[in-house]
C-alpha positions as CSV (number, residue, x, y, z in Angstrom):
1,M,101.6,46.5,58.0
2,I,100.9,49.7,60.0
3,V,102.4,49.9,63.5
4,A,100.6,52.2,65.9
5,T,102.9,54.1,68.2
6,T,102.0,56.2,71.2
7,P,103.0,59.8,70.7
8,K,105.8,61.0,73.0
9,I,105.2,63.8,75.4
10,T,107.6,66.5,76.6
11,F,108.4,67.4,80.2
12,E,106.3,70.5,79.8
13,D,103.3,68.4,78.5
14,F,103.8,66.2,81.6
15,L,103.7,69.2,83.9
16,N,100.3,70.1,82.4
17,Y,98.9,66.6,82.0
18,N,95.6,65.9,83.8
19,D,93.5,62.9,82.9
20,G,90.8,63.9,85.4
21,T,91.9,61.2,88.0
22,D,94.2,61.1,91.0
23,A,96.4,58.6,89.2
24,L,100.2,59.1,89.5
25,Y,102.5,58.7,86.5
26,E,106.2,58.5,85.9
27,L,107.6,60.1,82.7
28,E,110.0,57.7,81.0
29,N,111.6,58.7,77.7
30,G,108.5,60.6,76.6
31,E,106.0,58.0,77.7
32,L,103.6,58.1,80.6
33,I,104.0,55.1,82.9
34,P,101.2,54.6,85.4
35,V,102.5,54.1,88.9
36,S,100.8,50.9,89.9
37,S,99.2,50.5,93.3
38,E,101.7,49.1,95.8
39,S,101.6,45.7,97.3
40,N,100.8,45.5,101.0
41,I,104.4,44.5,101.7
42,N,105.8,47.5,99.8
43,Q,103.5,49.8,101.7
44,L,104.5,48.3,105.0
45,I,108.2,48.7,104.3
46,A,107.8,52.3,103.2
47,V,105.6,53.2,106.2
48,F,108.0,51.5,108.6
49,L,110.9,53.5,107.2
50,L,108.9,56.8,107.3
51,I,108.1,56.2,111.0
52,Y,111.7,55.2,111.7
53,F,113.1,58.4,110.1
54,A,110.6,60.5,112.0
55,Q,111.7,58.8,115.2
56,L,115.3,59.8,114.3
57,G,114.1,63.4,114.6
58,I,113.6,64.2,110.9
59,S,110.7,66.7,110.7
60,A,107.6,66.0,108.7
61,T,108.5,68.9,106.3
62,R,111.5,66.8,105.1
63,L,109.8,63.4,104.7
64,R,107.8,62.5,101.6
65,M,106.0,59.4,100.3
66,K,105.2,59.2,96.6
67,A,106.5,62.7,95.7
68,E,107.7,63.3,92.1
69,I,111.3,64.1,91.1
70,A,112.6,65.2,87.7
71,V,115.7,63.3,86.7
72,H,118.0,63.3,83.6
73,S,118.1,60.4,81.2
74,R,118.0,60.6,77.5
75,Q,115.5,63.3,78.2
76,V,113.9,64.6,81.3
77,N,112.1,61.8,83.2
78,V,110.0,62.0,86.3
79,R,110.2,59.3,89.0
80,V,107.9,58.6,92.0
81,P,110.0,57.0,94.7
82,D,108.4,55.2,97.6
83,L,110.1,57.5,100.1
84,M,112.3,60.6,100.1
85,V,114.2,62.5,102.8
86,Y,114.6,66.2,101.8
87,S,117.5,68.3,102.7
88,E,116.8,71.5,104.6
89,E,117.4,73.5,101.4
90,L,115.0,71.3,99.4
91,A,112.3,71.6,102.2
92,I,112.6,75.4,101.9
93,A,112.5,75.3,98.1
94,M,109.3,73.2,98.3
95,Q,107.5,75.6,100.6
96,G,104.3,76.9,98.9
97,A,104.6,74.5,96.0
98,T,101.3,73.6,94.4
99,R,102.6,70.2,93.3
100,S,105.0,67.8,95.1
101,L,107.4,67.8,92.2
102,I,111.2,68.4,92.6
103,L,112.3,70.2,89.5
104,L,115.8,70.0,88.0
105,D,116.8,73.4,89.3
106,M,116.0,72.5,92.9
107,P,118.4,70.8,95.4
108,P,118.3,67.0,95.3
109,P,116.8,65.1,98.3
110,L,119.3,63.5,100.7
111,L,117.8,60.0,100.4
112,V,115.6,58.2,97.9
113,V,114.1,54.8,98.8
114,E,112.7,52.5,96.2
115,V,110.9,49.3,97.3
116,V,111.3,46.8,94.5
117,S,108.0,45.6,93.0
118,P,107.8,42.2,91.1
119,N,108.9,42.6,87.5
120,Q,110.3,46.1,88.2
121,A,113.8,45.1,89.5
122,S,115.7,46.3,86.4
123,R,114.1,49.8,86.7
124,D,115.1,50.1,90.3
125,Y,118.6,48.5,90.1
126,R,119.6,49.9,86.8
127,Y,117.8,52.8,85.3
128,K,116.8,54.7,88.4
129,R,120.3,54.1,89.8
130,T,121.8,56.0,86.8
131,E,119.2,58.7,87.0
132,Y,119.5,59.3,90.7
133,A,123.3,59.4,90.5
134,A,123.1,62.0,87.7
135,R,120.7,64.0,89.9
136,G,123.3,64.0,92.7
137,I,121.2,62.2,95.3
138,A,123.6,61.5,98.2
139,E,122.1,58.1,99.1
140,Y,119.7,55.7,97.3
141,W,118.3,52.6,99.0
142,I,116.9,49.7,97.1
143,V,114.8,47.6,99.4
144,D,114.2,44.2,97.8
145,A,111.7,42.0,99.7
146,I,111.9,39.3,97.0
147,A,115.7,38.9,97.3
148,Q,115.6,39.8,101.1
149,K,118.2,42.5,100.9
150,V,118.7,46.2,101.3
151,T,121.2,47.9,98.9
152,V,122.6,51.2,100.0
153,L,124.1,53.3,97.2
154,E,126.3,56.2,98.3
155,W,127.0,59.0,95.8
156,V,130.8,59.5,95.5
157,E,132.2,61.7,92.7
158,G,129.3,61.3,90.4
159,F,128.8,57.5,90.8
160,Y,127.2,55.2,93.3
161,E,129.3,52.9,95.5
162,E,127.2,49.9,96.6
163,K,126.8,48.0,99.8
164,V,124.4,45.2,100.3
165,Y,122.9,44.3,103.6
166,E,121.0,41.0,104.5
167,G,119.6,39.5,107.7
168,D,121.0,41.0,110.9
169,Q,123.6,43.1,109.2
170,A,123.5,46.7,110.5
171,I,122.8,49.2,107.7
172,I,125.4,51.8,107.4
173,S,124.2,55.2,106.2
174,P,126.8,57.8,105.4
175,I,124.2,60.6,105.7
176,F,122.5,59.2,108.8
177,P,125.4,58.0,111.0
178,E,123.0,57.6,114.0
179,L,121.0,54.9,112.1
180,Q,120.6,51.7,114.1
181,L,118.7,49.5,111.8
182,T,119.3,46.0,110.3
183,A,118.1,44.7,107.0
184,A,115.9,42.2,108.9
185,Q,114.2,45.0,110.7
186,V,113.4,46.7,107.4
187,L,112.2,43.5,105.8
188,Q,110.4,42.2,108.9
189,N,106.9,42.3,107.4
190,C,107.8,40.2,104.3
């Protein structure tokens, strides 16, 4: 019996990959993973948060949806979070970039938000959690419309400390102390 395997690609191959479409891919352990189109609920949540952070006074140069970020795992992976808030240093580093890809030698974003898609929970809760912690991302939110909760992970000494918010609980953000948002407000369109 012959088992066909998909050849692994390197990070450099990924940087040069072009299939002639506008499709987005994550790179996971040498494999291209197509980023599926988002459900309406996931898009509504991401857009709501984008608008909310803009209303907090965060400039458009620091807000990104569907930008790529290189992370460490067994090898270099690339993730495509639903939303990111850049630091000032990262926004400066990205000026003039021809691709919206945060490389490993660049500062990490302040915040990464992943909206959990059906059948993807283990990737968001487990794998990405480890990768984003290794990348030194100060705060990682997992917005789970299925479980009706928002998990805020704060990076402390190389690991994430977790707090879960449900219903009318006010979300506490260490990097955005002015935040006045509840889990219910984030999940209102679900």
